[in-house]
C-alpha positions as CSV (number, residue, x, y, z in Angstrom):
1,X,9.2,-2.3,8.9
2,X,12.3,-2.5,7.2
3,X,13.9,-1.2,4.1
4,X,16.3,-2.2,1.8
5,X,15.8,0.1,-1.6
6,X,13.8,3.2,-3.0
7,X,12.1,0.9,-5.6
8,X,8.4,0.1,-5.0
9,X,9.3,-3.4,-3.3
10,X,12.3,-2.0,-1.5
11,X,10.7,-2.8,1.9
12,X,8.8,-5.4,3.9
13,X,5.3,-4.2,3.8
14,X,5.3,-3.8,0.1
15,X,7.0,-7.6,-0.3
16,X,4.6,-9.0,2.1
17,X,1.8,-7.8,0.2
18,X,3.3,-9.2,-3.4
19,X,3.7,-12.1,-1.7
20,X,0.3,-12.8,-0.4
21,X,-1.2,-11.5,-3.8
22,X,0.8,-14.4,-5.5
23,X,-0.6,-16.9,-3.4
24,X,-4.1,-16.0,-3.6
25,X,-4.5,-14.5,-7.0
26,X,-4.2,-17.6,-8.9
27,X,-7.2,-19.3,-7.1
28,X,-9.7,-16.6,-6.9
29,X,-11.1,-14.0,-9.3
30,X,-9.7,-10.4,-9.6
31,X,-12.3,-9.0,-7.5
32,X,-12.4,-11.6,-4.6
33,X,-8.4,-11.1,-5.0
34,X,-8.8,-7.4,-4.4
35,X,-11.3,-8.2,-1.7
36,X,-9.0,-10.3,0.2
37,X,-6.4,-8.2,0.1
38,X,-7.9,-5.1,1.1
39,X,-9.2,-7.0,3.8
40,X,-6.1,-8.5,4.7
41,X,-4.4,-5.0,4.5
42,X,-7.1,-2.7,6.1
43,X,-5.1,-1.6,8.8
44,X,-2.1,-0.5,6.5
45,X,-4.5,1.4,3.8
46,X,-6.2,3.2,6.7
47,X,-2.9,4.5,7.9
48,X,-2.0,5.7,4.1
49,X,-5.5,7.4,4.0
50,X,-4.4,9.2,7.0
51,X,-1.2,10.3,5.8
52,X,-2.5,11.6,2.8
53,X,-5.5,13.5,4.5
54,X,-2.7,15.0,6.8
55,X,-0.5,15.9,4.1
56,X,-3.1,17.5,1.9
57,X,-4.4,19.4,4.8
58,X,-1.2,20.8,5.6
59,X,-0.8,21.6,2.0
60,X,2.5,19.6,1.7
61,X,1.5,17.2,-1.0
62,X,1.2,20.1,-3.2
63,X,4.8,21.2,-2.3
64,X,6.0,18.0,-2.7
65,X,4.5,17.4,-6.4
66,X,5.5,20.8,-7.3
67,X,9.2,20.0,-6.3
């Protein structure tokens, strides 16, 4: 994954998700679009959930939020 900035769309993955959403949402309902997006990017979402669990388990999330 490449990054080029600190903004929400400053990396390849976020840009890919945004482009994917722009392609499908004009043609489907929000509910169906969400199902499609979550199915398409399931692996990424699972990785984010795992990272969150690790941070919470190590209490680092609390420290990050505190600072």
